[in-house]
N, C-alpha and C positions, 0 to 999 in steps of 0.2 A: 423864103418861107417854104416850109415843108408840107406836102400835101400827100398823105398815104391813104389812098381810097381803095387800093387793092394790094394785099400783103404778098401774094405769090405772083410771080411773072413768067415763071419757066425759063427765063433766059439764061438761068445758071445750070440747067439741067446736064449740060455737056462739060461742066467743071471749070466754067469761066465765070468771072464777075467783071463788072464795070467799075473803073476807079472813077473818082470825082470829076476828072476831065473827059470821062466818056470811053477812054481807052479800055479795051477789053484784055484781061490778063487771067492766068490760071489761078484758081482759088488757092493753090499753095504757093503762090508768088510771095516772096519775102516781104513785100509792102503790105500784102493783104494779111499776112501772119503778124506783122507788127500792129496794125491797126485793130486786128481782131484780139490780140493780146491786150491791148488797151481796153477793149470792150469787155473781155473776160475780167480784168481788174475792176472795171466799173460795176459789174454784176456781183463781184465778191464784195466790193464796197457796200453795195445795197444790202447785203446780208449782215455786214458789220454795223450798219446803221440801225439795225433792229435792237442793238444793245446800247445805243448812244443817246445822249440827250444834251441840252443846253448848248454851251458854246462849242463843245466838241462836234455835236451834230451839225451845227451851222458850218464849221469849218469842212466837215466831211461833205456836206451838201455842195459847197463851193467846188470841192475837188471833183465830184461826180460831174458837175457842169463842165470844169476844165477838161476832164477825160473825154467829153464828147467834142470839145474843141480840138483836142489832141487827135482824135479819130478823123475829124474833118481835115486837119492839117495833113496827117499821114496819108490819107486816101487820095490826096491831090498832089501829083508830083509837082516839085518846085518848077517855076518857070522864071526865067530872067526878068520878065516884066510882069510880075504878079498884079502890080497896081494898075496895069494897062488892060488886064483881062476884062472881058465883059461882065463876068461876075467874079470879083477879086476873092481868092480863097481866104478862108479863115485860117490864121496862123497863131500858134502859141507865141507869146510876147514876154519880153523881160519882166514886166510887171507882174505877170502870173508867177514867174520863178522867184521874185523878190518877196512877193506875199508869202509864199512858202517859207522862205528863209526867216521872215518876221515872225511867222507862227511857231516855227521850230524854236527860235530864240525865246520866245514867250513861254513856250511849254518846258523847254529845257532849264530855265531859270528856277523852277520849282523841284527839279530833280537832284539827287545826290550823284556825285561823280561815280561812275562805274568802276568797280575793281575787278570784275569778272564778266566774261560774256554771259548773255542770258539766253535761256531757252524759251522757244514760243510756248507761252501758257499763261497761267494766272486767271484772270477774269475772261468771260467769254469775248467781251470787246477786244481786250488785249490779243488774245489769240486769233481773232478775225483779222485784226490790224497787221498782225505778223505774216499771215498768209498774203495780204495786199501788199505787204513789203516785198516778199519773194516774187510776186507776179509783176510788180513794178520793175524789180531788177531784171526779170526775163525780158520785159517790154524794152528796157533800156538796152539790154545786149543786143537784141533784134534791130533796134534803131541804129545802133553803132555799126552793126554789120551792114545794114542797108546803106549807110552814109559812105561805106567804102565802095559801093557800086554806083550810087546815084546821089544826086544833090538833095539833101533834106534840110529842113529848117533846124539850125544848130540850137535854137531855143527849145525845141521839142526834146532834144537829148539832155540839155541842161534841166528842164523840168522834171523828166523821169528821174534823173539822178537825185534832185532835191526831194522829190516825192517819195523815194524809198527811204531816205533819211527822215523825212516828216513822218512816216508810218512808223519807223523805229522809235522816235521820241514819243509819238502818240500812244503807241502800245505801252510803253513805260508810264506814261500819264494815266492811262487806263487801269494800270495795276496799282492804284492808290499811290500815284506820283513815285513809282518805282519801289515802293515799300513791300509789294507783293510780287516782285519779278522772281522769276524761277532761275536761280544761278546755276551756271554749268559748274560741275565739279570734275575737273580733268581726272581721267583714270579712276573714277568712282567705282567701277564694276569689274576691275582687274581681278 
């Protein structure tokens, strides 16, 4: 259970923050940057949801919750015996990855095959989802880099990889099932 009765603590005034296991690290630590980027993605997703409704909004709501799970996962360094911890950490699991895959397949079934790269644009929702896609890719790159230095949950990396694909397909869906996609015209301004 989370209890937030005081928002400022002053414990980070010297440039450090506490990870989920209590260890203090610099605020520029790669782990902090990775879960901070997941938080940035979640905030941008909140803006995208201003333009969503119905099934799309339900899917986006689930992803927002997943992103908090991801942040909780990343802020707690992996331990060999997570299940033996006094408070076992929350980790991204395969079911969250496979749910994204199922949703991608469902949306993609309604889209025509792409014959060109597309530019971010079209509807407001599509444009915001493209922004989310690029932030998800950055979060993935940071997690992959972190994984070269420390052990992290491999499902977290898989989740972010699928999530950026999810945002791409959802952005096309938000553009009238791709009919309003903005196509890239190579060399158009030469």
